[in-house]
N, C-alpha and C positions, 0 to 999 in steps of 0.2 A: 323473322327472322333473326334478330336477336337470339328472342328464346331459344330455340330450337338449338342455335350452338349452344348456350350455355346449358341448356338440357344436354347433351351432348357431353360436352365436356366434365359436368357431374356426371352421371353414367359411369364415361372412364374410371374419374379419379374412385367412385366408390366401387369399381370392378376388381379395380387394381389393390385400394385397401384393405375388401374383404376377404377375394383370391389370391391372395401372396401368393399361395400354398405349389405355381403348379408356373406351366408356362402355354400358354395360352393359343388353343389356334386359331384363325381366318376361318376356317372352315363352318365355325359353328359361333351363335350369335348369343347376346342374351335374347331371355326368354320375357315377355310384359306377361304373367299371367293375367287370367281373367279373376275381375272382381270377385272372391268369392261368397255363397249362396248361405247368409245366415242362418237364414231359418229354413221353416219347414224338416225332412228326412222322420226317422220313427225316435216316437216316445223312449227315453231315453232308458225306459224298465225292460222294453222290446228287447232295444240295443243291446242290453245286455247280457238279453236272454236269448237273442241269434248269435252273439260271442262268441268266435273261435277261430284255430289257427287249421291253413288250408296250405298244401303243398301243391300241385295241381291249376296252376297255371293257364287262359289262353294265353294264346304271343299277340293279341292284338293290343296297338296303342291304346294308353289308355284316355279319355277323352280331355279334351283339354277342362272343360269344367271342374271335370272329378279332379284330375290330378292337382287345379287349383287349390278348391273346397278342402281333399286330403292331406294338403299341403299346408293351410291356417288350421287344421283342425290337431295337428300335431302340434304344433308349434308358431301359429297365427298370434296377427296383431288384434287382439278383442278390447280393448282399449286404448284411442289412439293417445288422448291426454296423457297417459302414463304410459304408452308402449306397454303395457303390463299383455300379458299371453293367454295364451290359452293352455299350459301348461308349467305348474312352478316348480322353480330352480333356486338352491339353494341362497339365501343371500338377494334374494336377485340378479344373480351371474348370469344368468342367457349363459352362459358357456356350453349351452350344443351347440354346433355345428350341423345343421343335414344338410351332405352330400345325394342327390336325386343321379343314380348313375340308371342311364336308359343307350337304346342300342349302340344312338349317333354320339357320344361322348358321355362326359361327368358336366353336372353344374351344382352350384351351390343355392340351396336354398334363400335368398333376403328377401326378409321377414316387412321394413320397415320399405319399399318399395316394392311389396308385390314381385318381386320378378326373379328368374331362375338365371345363374352368374355365370356363364362358361367357365370350367377348369379345366379338361382337357379331350381331344378327342379322340376317338375311336373309340373299341367297344369291350369293357374292361368287366360286362356281365357276370364272368365265368369267375373271376374271382375274389365277387364277395361272399363268397359260401364255398361250401366241398357237396352241396347235396346238384344234384343234375339239374334239380329245374329251374338254375336261380340264371340261367345265362341264356335261357329263351322269356323268361317273363319280363311281361315290358317295362316292373319300371321298381330294381333297390334300392332300396333306403341307407348308408351307410349315416350310423350315429358315430360323432367322431366331438371332445371334449379338450375345449382349447385351455388349459393348463394356464396356461400364463394371463388367464379372465378369474385364474380362483387364489389371489395373492400367493404368500410365503407360505403355505399350508403344505402340510408333506404331502408329499404325491401319494401316498397311499391313502390322506385323510383326502384327499382332491378329486378321486379315481373314486371313490365312494359311493362320494356325494353326490360325483357326476354319471357315476351308471341306476343310481335311484332318483337322479334324475331326469338321464335318457328312459328308467322304467313311465313315468307316467307321459313324455309325447310319445311311447310307443304303443299305449295303452289305449291313449285321443288314438292314433290310429285304426286303433282294432275297434277301439265304437264306430271312427265315421266309418269304415268297411264293412261292418253290421249292417248300420244304418245304411249306406246306398249297395247294397248289394253284390259289394265285388269281395275278394279274394287278398289273406295276409297272411303273417307266417312271420317272426321276430325269430331270427338267429343269434348263437355265439358264435356256432362252426364254422369259423372265419379263420384264415392263415393273419391275421391283424400284419405282421414284418411284412406280408410281401402286399397287400392293398393298400396299405402305407403309404411306403414306395411308389406305386402307381400313381398310385391315387396321386405323390409330389406334396405330399402333407409335412407340416414343419415336426420340426423337432417336440417344440409342446404341443402336438396334440397327440391324443391318444385315442384311437377305436377303441367305442364301447361295448355295440352292436351290430348289426343289420337288419332290413325289413324287407320282404318283396309282397308287391301290391300288386295284382293286377286282376283280371274278369275272372271267374270261375271258368274252367275248363268245361268246356260241354261234352 
């Protein structure tokens, strides 16, 4: 019993410290992701051969295992002893927050706990891009840079580095999708001001890119 109480207290602390960007709704809960599968899949050279952008997606929900595997590939922890990630960041600042926008609401991917932490309730998929397919695709990722993690460097330099780091992450998603038979496209055509307001991001956060993931349209 004591262990369960301690876990709940720690979970609440993690949510509020990590997701202080929004008002939390009670009708979506934290999601404990399945343990990512870190073996199998297609050989790297084959995944590179099949890597491509898609702009047509089936509307059906992404399977829980595929969602977990995809997020781990994007920027999960592959060296638990050091907290090292599958994608590099400048000076290991790990400044990119990955938001997962689904039909029921918005979550923040927490690699340390392998969980989706609730940010807000409601379907804002349509705001994640100006292309018509984003509103029906099961998952839209939003990559936001937390400039507070980047020291006192000029904002222009920080955004440039964060953009590079986002590129590493989005390419990991591409390669995972090529390996797993999923469809994806990274997107810059986003009204970032409107989206940031809807997501209740902090002033120190900057949206860099968005990326749609789902099953290929049949």
